[in-house]
N, CA and C atoms as a LAMMPS dump frame, in Angstrom:
ITEM: TIMESTEP
0
ITEM: NUMBER OF ATOMS
504
ITEM: BOX BOUNDS ff ff ff
-5.0000000000000000e+02 5.0000000000000000e+02
-5.0000000000000000e+02 5.0000000000000000e+02
-5.0000000000000000e+02 5.0000000000000000e+02
ITEM: ATOMS id mol type element x y z
1 1 1 N 1.119 7.358 9.04
2 1 2 C 0.843 6.16 9.943
3 1 3 C -0.581 6.262 10.433
4 2 1 N -0.866 5.154 11.173
5 2 2 C -2.22 4.979 11.823
6 2 3 C -2.236 5.005 13.244
7 3 1 N -1.218 5.622 13.678
8 3 2 C -1.035 5.898 15.259
9 3 3 C -2.107 6.654 15.776
10 4 1 N -2.604 7.634 15.196
11 4 2 C -3.731 8.414 15.646
12 4 3 C -5.036 8.106 15.074
13 5 1 N -5.171 6.606 14.547
14 5 2 C -6.367 6.25 14.109
15 5 3 C -6.557 6.517 12.646
16 6 1 N -7.903 6.684 12.15
17 6 2 C -8.244 6.863 10.833
18 6 3 C -8.704 8.255 10.537
19 7 1 N -8.117 9.248 11.259
20 7 2 C -8.658 10.563 11.153
21 7 3 C -8.277 11.249 9.818
22 8 1 N -7.396 10.66 8.937
23 8 2 C -7.087 11.142 7.635
24 8 3 C -7.661 10.358 6.582
25 9 1 N -8.591 9.482 6.955
26 9 2 C -9.221 8.593 5.988
27 9 3 C -10.745 8.493 6.174
28 10 1 N -11.406 8.271 4.959
29 10 2 C -12.778 7.939 5.048
30 10 3 C -12.933 6.471 4.861
31 11 1 N -13.42 5.887 6.024
32 11 2 C -13.41 4.45 6.155
33 11 3 C -14.721 3.822 5.884
34 12 1 N -14.854 2.85 4.951
35 12 2 C -16.054 1.958 4.802
36 12 3 C -15.688 0.62 5.263
37 13 1 N -15.591 0.401 6.585
38 13 2 C -15.342 -1.071 7.221
39 13 3 C -14.047 -1.145 7.799
40 14 1 N -13.014 -0.368 7.352
41 14 2 C -11.704 -0.422 8.078
42 14 3 C -11.829 -0.016 9.331
43 15 1 N -10.846 -0.326 10.112
44 15 2 C -10.735 0.089 11.706
45 15 3 C -9.322 0.396 11.991
46 16 1 N -8.72 1.139 12.959
47 16 2 C -7.471 1.193 13.35
48 16 3 C -7.535 0.064 14.58
49 17 1 N -6.356 -0.51 14.545
50 17 2 C -6.24 -1.673 15.474
51 17 3 C -4.877 -1.927 15.904
52 18 1 N -4.577 -2.64 17.127
53 18 2 C -3.45 -3.01 17.544
54 18 3 C -3.356 -4.375 17.976
55 19 1 N -4.166 -5.23 17.415
56 19 2 C -4.668 -6.686 17.641
57 19 3 C -3.285 -7.626 17.579
58 20 1 N -2.675 -7.265 16.744
59 20 2 C -1.146 -7.909 16.385
60 20 3 C -0.202 -6.919 16.381
61 21 1 N 1.173 -7.413 16.425
62 21 2 C 2.305 -6.478 16.192
63 21 3 C 2.1 -5.692 14.869
64 22 1 N 2.256 -4.2 15.008
65 22 2 C 2.328 -3.524 13.834
66 22 3 C 3.668 -3.426 13.319
67 23 1 N 3.735 -2.967 11.903
68 23 2 C 5.034 -3.001 11.244
69 23 3 C 5.805 -1.837 11.896
70 24 1 N 5.213 -0.719 12.083
71 24 2 C 5.823 0.485 12.799
72 24 3 C 4.924 0.941 13.967
73 25 1 N 5.375 1.229 15.068
74 25 2 C 4.473 1.813 16.025
75 25 3 C 3.611 0.791 16.802
76 26 1 N 2.416 0.947 17.094
77 26 2 C 1.494 0.15 17.543
78 26 3 C 0.226 -0.156 16.877
79 27 1 N -0.135 0.807 15.918
80 27 2 C -1.394 0.688 15.25
81 27 3 C -1.314 0.772 13.963
82 28 1 N -2.305 -0.079 13.236
83 28 2 C -2.379 -0.102 11.722
84 28 3 C -3.82 -0.192 11.34
85 29 1 N -4.121 -0.037 9.957
86 29 2 C -5.401 -0.092 9.443
87 29 3 C -5.751 -1.493 9.276
88 30 1 N -7.016 -1.942 9.595
89 30 2 C -7.313 -3.364 9.378
90 30 3 C -8.654 -3.466 8.661
91 31 1 N -8.795 -4.196 7.653
92 31 2 C -10.033 -4.123 6.705
93 31 3 C -11.299 -4.477 7.566
94 32 1 N -11.235 -5.203 8.442
95 32 2 C -12.363 -5.534 9.343
96 32 3 C -11.912 -6.626 10.44
97 33 1 N -12.531 -6.497 11.484
98 33 2 C -12.415 -7.587 12.659
99 33 3 C -13.423 -8.55 12.6
100 34 1 N -14.395 -8.456 11.612
101 34 2 C -15.454 -9.414 11.706
102 34 3 C -15.176 -10.845 11.39
103 35 1 N -15.782 -11.739 11.886
104 35 2 C -15.556 -13.104 11.541
105 35 3 C -16.226 -13.616 10.081
106 36 1 N -17.06 -12.828 9.582
107 36 2 C -17.751 -13.28 8.296
108 36 3 C -18.291 -12.033 7.721
109 37 1 N -18.024 -11.759 6.502
110 37 2 C -18.287 -10.726 5.756
111 37 3 C -19.51 -11.103 4.842
112 38 1 N -20.352 -10.184 4.417
113 38 2 C -21.347 -10.405 3.464
114 38 3 C -20.671 -10.901 2.173
115 39 1 N -21.531 -11.695 1.362
116 39 2 C -20.943 -12.1 0.091
117 39 3 C -20.64 -10.984 -0.786
118 40 1 N -19.616 -11.059 -1.526
119 40 2 C -19.08 -9.979 -2.402
120 40 3 C -19.204 -8.644 -1.908
121 41 1 N -18.593 -8.545 -0.709
122 41 2 C -18.384 -7.105 0.083
123 41 3 C -17.193 -6.482 -0.238
124 42 1 N -17.063 -5.259 -0.343
125 42 2 C -15.908 -4.312 -0.596
126 42 3 C -15.787 -3.604 0.827
127 43 1 N -14.453 -3.492 1.304
128 43 2 C -14.196 -2.548 2.433
129 43 3 C -13.14 -1.496 1.912
130 44 1 N -13.517 -0.304 1.807
131 44 2 C -12.765 0.714 1.132
132 44 3 C -12.16 1.705 2.469
133 45 1 N -10.841 2.093 2.136
134 45 2 C -10.277 3.159 2.9
135 45 3 C -9.762 4.222 1.996
136 46 1 N -10.435 5.348 1.932
137 46 2 C -10.038 6.378 0.983
138 46 3 C -9.365 7.631 1.799
139 47 1 N -8.328 8.125 1.083
140 47 2 C -7.781 9.128 1.761
141 47 3 C -8.786 10.344 1.836
142 48 1 N -8.78 11.057 2.987
143 48 2 C -9.784 11.937 3.156
144 48 3 C -9.672 13.182 2.298
145 49 1 N -8.701 13.603 1.811
146 49 2 C -8.525 14.764 1.052
147 49 3 C -7.688 14.286 -0.325
148 50 1 N -7.913 15.049 -1.432
149 50 2 C -7.011 14.9 -2.523
150 50 3 C -5.622 15.371 -2.251
151 51 1 N -4.625 14.949 -2.949
152 51 2 C -3.294 15.336 -2.9
153 51 3 C -2.876 15.812 -4.323
154 52 1 N -2.085 16.895 -4.334
155 52 2 C -1.474 17.465 -5.515
156 52 3 C -0.274 16.916 -5.729
157 53 1 N 0.165 16.066 -6.643
158 53 2 C 1.431 15.571 -6.985
159 53 3 C 2.268 16.583 -7.891
160 54 1 N 3.249 17.057 -7.357
161 54 2 C 3.95 18.204 -8.022
162 54 3 C 4.308 17.809 -9.476
163 55 1 N 4.329 18.765 -10.488
164 55 2 C 4.755 18.597 -11.778
165 55 3 C 6.124 18.136 -11.853
166 56 1 N 6.41 17.198 -12.822
167 56 2 C 7.902 16.709 -12.903
168 56 3 C 8.399 15.815 -11.774
169 57 1 N 7.575 15.428 -10.765
170 57 2 C 8.07 14.759 -9.625
171 57 3 C 8.049 13.221 -9.93
172 58 1 N 8.576 12.407 -9.191
173 58 2 C 8.734 11.065 -9.309
174 58 3 C 8.32 10.434 -7.945
175 59 1 N 7.034 10.628 -7.732
176 59 2 C 6.582 10.192 -6.331
177 59 3 C 6.024 8.816 -6.539
178 60 1 N 6.147 8.082 -5.399
179 60 2 C 5.6 6.753 -5.087
180 60 3 C 4.816 6.549 -3.81
181 61 1 N 4.037 5.667 -3.745
182 61 2 C 3.38 5.239 -2.596
183 61 3 C 4.021 3.977 -2.029
184 62 1 N 4.309 3.885 -0.86
185 62 2 C 4.79 2.534 -0.196
186 62 3 C 4 2.325 0.981
187 63 1 N 3.792 0.974 1.344
188 63 2 C 3.2 0.599 2.479
189 63 3 C 3.359 -0.802 2.799
190 64 1 N 3.28 -1.215 3.989
191 64 2 C 3.541 -2.603 4.564
192 64 3 C 2.09 -3.149 4.687
193 65 1 N 1.995 -4.468 4.168
194 65 2 C 0.758 -5.168 4.201
195 65 3 C 0.966 -6.658 5.036
196 66 1 N -0.026 -7.063 5.559
197 66 2 C -0.046 -8.338 6.438
198 66 3 C -1.376 -8.894 6.243
199 67 1 N -1.406 -10.197 6.016
200 67 2 C -2.647 -10.946 6.07
201 67 3 C -2.784 -12.111 5.18
202 68 1 N -4.059 -12.374 4.729
203 68 2 C -4.377 -13.597 3.882
204 68 3 C -5.434 -13.166 2.748
205 69 1 N -5.285 -13.821 1.626
206 69 2 C -6.341 -13.611 0.561
207 69 3 C -6.507 -15.136 0.126
208 70 1 N -7.793 -15.669 0.034
209 70 2 C -7.973 -16.915 -0.326
210 70 3 C -9.295 -16.835 -1.282
211 71 1 N -9.715 -17.987 -1.813
212 71 2 C -10.833 -18.008 -2.82
213 71 3 C -10.667 -17.024 -3.901
214 72 1 N -11.577 -16.106 -4.31
215 72 2 C -11.676 -15.138 -5.236
216 72 3 C -11.39 -13.852 -4.695
217 73 1 N -10.892 -13.656 -3.443
218 73 2 C -10.809 -12.434 -2.792
219 73 3 C -9.482 -11.604 -3.318
220 74 1 N -9.619 -10.309 -3.126
221 74 2 C -8.433 -9.546 -3.747
222 74 3 C -8.357 -8.214 -2.855
223 75 1 N -7.185 -7.5 -3.163
224 75 2 C -6.848 -6.209 -2.366
225 75 3 C -6.247 -5.361 -3.535
226 76 1 N -6.742 -4.046 -3.554
227 76 2 C -6.29 -3.099 -4.63
228 76 3 C -5.753 -1.751 -3.958
229 77 1 N -4.858 -1.059 -4.63
230 77 2 C -4.537 0.287 -4.409
231 77 3 C -4.92 0.968 -5.673
232 78 1 N -5.882 2.012 -5.453
233 78 2 C -6.493 2.725 -6.61
234 78 3 C -6.449 4.162 -6.502
235 79 1 N -6.564 4.842 -7.633
236 79 2 C -6.486 6.395 -7.642
237 79 3 C -7.601 7.004 -8.393
238 80 1 N -7.974 8.113 -8.099
239 80 2 C -9 8.735 -8.791
240 80 3 C -8.681 10.186 -9.175
241 81 1 N -8.84 10.647 -10.403
242 81 2 C -8.478 11.965 -10.926
243 81 3 C -9.803 12.682 -11.074
244 82 1 N -11.049 12.143 -10.745
245 82 2 C -12.246 12.715 -11.107
246 82 3 C -13.099 12.855 -9.865
247 83 1 N -12.409 12.91 -8.708
248 83 2 C -12.988 13.006 -7.415
249 83 3 C -13.892 11.773 -7.002
250 84 1 N -13.479 10.674 -7.426
251 84 2 C -14.167 9.455 -7.006
252 84 3 C -15.151 8.891 -8.105
253 85 1 N -15.252 9.409 -9.297
254 85 2 C -16.101 8.859 -10.22
255 85 3 C -15.578 7.523 -10.836
256 86 1 N -14.315 7.505 -11.116
257 86 2 C -13.62 6.376 -11.464
258 86 3 C -12.381 5.978 -10.659
259 87 1 N -11.887 4.728 -10.615
260 87 2 C -11.008 4.319 -9.778
261 87 3 C -9.898 3.198 -10.442
262 88 1 N -9.064 3.791 -11.35
263 88 2 C -8.004 2.818 -11.937
264 88 3 C -7.06 2.251 -10.904
265 89 1 N -6.696 1.019 -11.138
266 89 2 C -5.773 0.352 -10.072
267 89 3 C -4.28 0.777 -10.33
268 90 1 N -3.476 0.786 -9.327
269 90 2 C -1.969 0.834 -9.488
270 90 3 C -1.516 -0.57 -9.188
271 91 1 N -1.468 -1.387 -10.3
272 91 2 C -1.347 -2.824 -10.451
273 91 3 C -0.171 -3.44 -9.649
274 92 1 N 0.964 -2.578 -9.4
275 92 2 C 1.975 -3.191 -8.762
276 92 3 C 1.813 -3.488 -7.214
277 93 1 N 0.737 -2.894 -6.686
278 93 2 C 0.326 -3.169 -5.414
279 93 3 C -0.96 -4.106 -5.219
280 94 1 N -1.439 -4.748 -6.197
281 94 2 C -2.387 -5.669 -6.291
282 94 3 C -2.018 -6.858 -5.514
283 95 1 N -3.006 -7.462 -4.655
284 95 2 C -2.832 -8.781 -4.095
285 95 3 C -4.085 -9.642 -4.47
286 96 1 N -3.867 -10.915 -4.757
287 96 2 C -4.974 -11.81 -5.134
288 96 3 C -4.942 -12.926 -4.265
289 97 1 N -5.919 -13.88 -4.551
290 97 2 C -5.873 -15.259 -3.769
291 97 3 C -4.61 -15.872 -3.75
292 98 1 N -4.192 -16.533 -2.706
293 98 2 C -2.87 -17.146 -2.576
294 98 3 C -1.882 -16.291 -1.779
295 99 1 N -2.309 -15.021 -1.516
296 99 2 C -1.494 -14.129 -0.735
297 99 3 C -1.527 -14.495 0.763
298 100 1 N -0.444 -14.865 1.439
299 100 2 C -0.54 -15.141 2.853
300 100 3 C 0.894 -14.851 3.406
301 101 1 N 1.026 -13.819 4.247
302 101 2 C 2.328 -13.531 4.854
303 101 3 C 2.449 -14.269 6.191
304 102 1 N 1.462 -14.893 6.726
305 102 2 C 1.772 -15.388 8.198
306 102 3 C 1.816 -14.109 9.194
307 103 1 N 2.856 -14.167 9.904
308 103 2 C 3.014 -13.115 10.876
309 103 3 C 3.978 -12.066 10.321
310 104 1 N 4.383 -12.194 9.091
311 104 2 C 5.385 -11.221 8.636
312 104 3 C 4.659 -10.085 7.801
313 105 1 N 5.238 -8.992 7.547
314 105 2 C 4.613 -7.871 6.831
315 105 3 C 5.559 -7.72 5.512
316 106 1 N 4.746 -7.491 4.428
317 106 2 C 5.332 -7.387 3.093
318 106 3 C 5.243 -5.914 2.644
319 107 1 N 6.291 -5.448 1.949
320 107 2 C 6.265 -4.075 1.627
321 107 3 C 5.812 -4.034 -0.004
322 108 1 N 4.899 -3.084 -0.273
323 108 2 C 4.436 -2.941 -1.652
324 108 3 C 4.615 -1.468 -1.922
325 109 1 N 4.946 -1.169 -3.232
326 109 2 C 4.876 0.04 -3.626
327 109 3 C 4.366 0.127 -5.14
328 110 1 N 4.184 1.662 -5.345
329 110 2 C 3.378 1.8 -6.804
330 110 3 C 3.861 3.276 -7.03
331 111 1 N 4.362 3.378 -8.347
332 111 2 C 4.848 4.621 -8.945
333 111 3 C 3.632 5.613 -9.157
334 112 1 N 3.774 6.766 -8.662
335 112 2 C 2.729 7.764 -9.149
336 112 3 C 3.207 8.738 -10.032
337 113 1 N 4.409 8.459 -10.635
338 113 2 C 5.108 9.361 -11.516
339 113 3 C 4.283 9.823 -12.753
340 114 1 N 3.517 8.921 -13.201
341 114 2 C 2.625 9.007 -14.446
342 114 3 C 1.417 10.11 -14.047
343 115 1 N 1.298 10.399 -12.745
344 115 2 C 0.279 11.368 -12.426
345 115 3 C 0.779 12.606 -11.944
346 116 1 N 2.139 12.999 -12.103
347 116 2 C 2.763 14.095 -11.661
348 116 3 C 1.985 15.333 -12.318
349 117 1 N 1.79 16.458 -11.493
350 117 2 C 1.224 17.599 -11.972
351 117 3 C -0.381 17.59 -11.84
352 118 1 N -0.957 16.37 -11.258
353 118 2 C -2.434 16.068 -11.25
354 118 3 C -2.852 16.08 -9.65
355 119 1 N -3.946 16.239 -9.479
356 119 2 C -4.674 16.14 -8.153
357 119 3 C -5.426 14.827 -8.181
358 120 1 N -5.113 13.938 -7.197
359 120 2 C -5.503 12.629 -7.193
360 120 3 C -6.147 12.315 -5.669
361 121 1 N -7.051 11.3 -5.591
362 121 2 C -7.407 10.573 -4.46
363 121 3 C -6.856 9.207 -4.429
364 122 1 N -6.54 8.72 -3.382
365 122 2 C -6.027 7.348 -3.212
366 122 3 C -6.974 6.552 -2.296
367 123 1 N -7.088 5.303 -2.54
368 123 2 C -7.825 4.385 -1.702
369 123 3 C -7.351 3.033 -1.859
370 124 1 N -7.56 2.193 -0.637
371 124 2 C -7.192 1.094 -0.615
372 124 3 C -8.513 0.189 -0.429
373 125 1 N -8.617 -0.865 -1.196
374 125 2 C -9.934 -1.539 -1.156
375 125 3 C -9.702 -3.146 -1.226
376 126 1 N -10.456 -3.828 -0.163
377 126 2 C -10.358 -5.321 -0.157
378 126 3 C -11.751 -5.777 -0.388
379 127 1 N -11.719 -7.009 -1.018
380 127 2 C -13.042 -7.694 -1.51
381 127 3 C -12.932 -9.108 -1.04
382 128 1 N -14.039 -9.587 -0.402
383 128 2 C -14.241 -10.897 0.151
384 128 3 C -15.172 -11.402 -0.932
385 129 1 N -14.791 -12.529 -1.638
386 129 2 C -15.507 -13.076 -2.585
387 129 3 C -16.782 -13.823 -2.208
388 130 1 N -16.74 -14.747 -1.244
389 130 2 C -17.954 -15.47 -0.939
390 130 3 C -18.485 -15.294 0.512
391 131 1 N -17.941 -14.336 1.139
392 131 2 C -18.475 -14.221 2.565
393 131 3 C -17.925 -14.835 3.529
394 132 1 N -17.143 -15.949 3.199
395 132 2 C -16.345 -16.604 4.225
396 132 3 C -15.164 -15.642 4.798
397 133 1 N -14.459 -16.224 5.655
398 133 2 C -13.279 -15.182 6.027
399 133 3 C -12.316 -15.715 4.979
400 134 1 N -12.402 -15.193 3.766
401 134 2 C -11.551 -15.358 2.782
402 134 3 C -10.363 -14.309 2.618
403 135 1 N -10.497 -13.243 3.355
404 135 2 C -9.469 -12.194 3.317
405 135 3 C -9.358 -11.624 4.763
406 136 1 N -8.262 -11.212 4.978
407 136 2 C -7.887 -10.537 6.248
408 136 3 C -6.674 -9.621 6.03
409 137 1 N -6.902 -8.395 5.835
410 137 2 C -5.691 -7.455 5.342
411 137 3 C -5.524 -6.487 6.499
412 138 1 N -4.211 -6.215 6.654
413 138 2 C -3.689 -5.137 7.559
414 138 3 C -2.778 -4.386 6.819
415 139 1 N -2.859 -2.967 6.89
416 139 2 C -1.982 -1.982 6.299
417 139 3 C -1.281 -1.197 7.358
418 140 1 N 0.145 -0.817 7.095
419 140 2 C 0.757 0.006 8.123
420 140 3 C 1.85 0.799 7.347
421 141 1 N 2.327 1.85 7.934
422 141 2 C 3.548 2.637 7.388
423 141 3 C 3.346 3.02 5.811
424 142 1 N 2.091 3.637 5.671
425 142 2 C 1.986 4.187 4.344
426 142 3 C 2.368 5.547 4.178
427 143 1 N 3.337 5.79 3.161
428 143 2 C 4.055 6.744 2.824
429 143 3 C 3.933 7.315 1.314
430 144 1 N 3.698 8.492 1.032
431 144 2 C 3.809 9.133 -0.341
432 144 3 C 4.954 9.971 -0.404
433 145 1 N 5.834 9.691 -1.207
434 145 2 C 7.122 10.597 -1.177
435 145 3 C 7.847 10.257 -2.476
436 146 1 N 8.905 11.236 -2.81
437 146 2 C 9.575 11.08 -3.926
438 146 3 C 10.426 9.774 -3.816
439 147 1 N 10.556 9.144 -5.026
440 147 2 C 11.417 7.906 -5.078
441 147 3 C 12.809 8.263 -4.914
442 148 1 N 13.642 7.373 -4.117
443 148 2 C 14.965 7.549 -4.006
444 148 3 C 15.746 7.352 -5.485
445 149 1 N 17.014 7.95 -5.393
446 149 2 C 17.548 7.735 -6.68
447 149 3 C 17.919 6.264 -6.885
448 150 1 N 18.105 6.081 -8.203
449 150 2 C 18.409 4.614 -8.518
450 150 3 C 19.787 4.211 -8.273
451 151 1 N 19.89 3.076 -7.868
452 151 2 C 21.156 2.527 -7.421
453 151 3 C 21.744 1.921 -8.698
454 152 1 N 23.138 2.337 -8.956
455 152 2 C 23.773 1.7 -10.205
456 152 3 C 24.883 0.645 -9.853
457 153 1 N 24.989 -0.379 -10.836
458 153 2 C 25.869 -1.36 -10.491
459 153 3 C 27.168 -1.025 -10.837
460 154 1 N 28.149 -1.578 -10.07
461 154 2 C 29.668 -1.324 -10.303
462 154 3 C 30.253 -2.505 -10.891
463 155 1 N 31.183 -2.441 -12.047
464 155 2 C 31.691 -3.591 -12.622
465 155 3 C 32.923 -3.924 -11.549
466 156 1 N 33.48 -5.219 -11.664
467 156 2 C 34.549 -5.416 -10.957
468 156 3 C 35.879 -4.548 -11.055
469 157 1 N 35.976 -4.12 -12.487
470 157 2 C 36.945 -3.28 -12.788
471 157 3 C 36.835 -1.976 -12.244
472 158 1 N 35.638 -1.321 -12.209
473 158 2 C 35.572 -0.072 -11.433
474 158 3 C 35.779 -0.232 -10.051
475 159 1 N 35.462 -1.351 -9.373
476 159 2 C 35.59 -1.47 -8.053
477 159 3 C 37.005 -1.709 -7.563
478 160 1 N 37.856 -2.414 -8.624
479 160 2 C 39.273 -2.486 -8.394
480 160 3 C 40.046 -1.127 -8.473
481 161 1 N 39.558 -0.29 -9.429
482 161 2 C 40.13 1.13 -9.583
483 161 3 C 39.883 1.976 -8.326
484 162 1 N 38.589 1.821 -7.701
485 162 2 C 38.178 2.556 -6.58
486 162 3 C 39.022 2.033 -5.426
487 163 1 N 39.175 0.667 -5.328
488 163 2 C 39.933 0.174 -4.176
489 163 3 C 41.472 0.784 -4.293
490 164 1 N 42.123 0.917 -5.562
491 164 2 C 43.437 1.316 -5.752
492 164 3 C 43.519 2.886 -5.477
493 165 1 N 42.43 3.622 -5.689
494 165 2 C 42.471 5.065 -5.317
495 165 3 C 42.432 5.276 -3.95
496 166 1 N 41.643 4.5 -3.178
497 166 2 C 41.594 4.743 -1.77
498 166 3 C 42.562 3.931 -0.906
499 167 1 N 43.429 3.251 -1.573
500 167 2 C 44.553 2.474 -0.879
501 167 3 C 44.181 1.102 -0.241
502 168 1 N 43.202 0.461 -0.815
503 168 2 C 42.799 -0.759 -0.284
504 168 3 C 43.521 -1.915 -0.973
């Protein structure tokens, strides 16, 4: 969470804020409270320390996001296995122009299972295309944890047999 600020993060432009209602608690990470960013500017929020993903794990990162992306602006969740020399994206958490949650929060997730057994760094990065207020992103409730077990579907016949066994 971001309740204690950004003490677990290296921030390039991001701040901890409570200017709007957070998803959980009172504080969240905000890519900037500036009215206008410089053209083609990036705001990066990098986890302050690398994490070791257990071998054989099925870990995922989840978080809630709120805001708007217009023009050619974008938001990415990235990882590095080489201490920040390269930053591939975890594409299932990408946001591009046209994203607009209004006052609602959206949940994003990305699997880290392909990185099991490795040491990685994670970062969130937002990009303002033309310097206008083309993007405004807030992140809350970021979690790195084992994925829950898959849910399986039940056929009507299986449900009927279950109902019969328990006396319904």
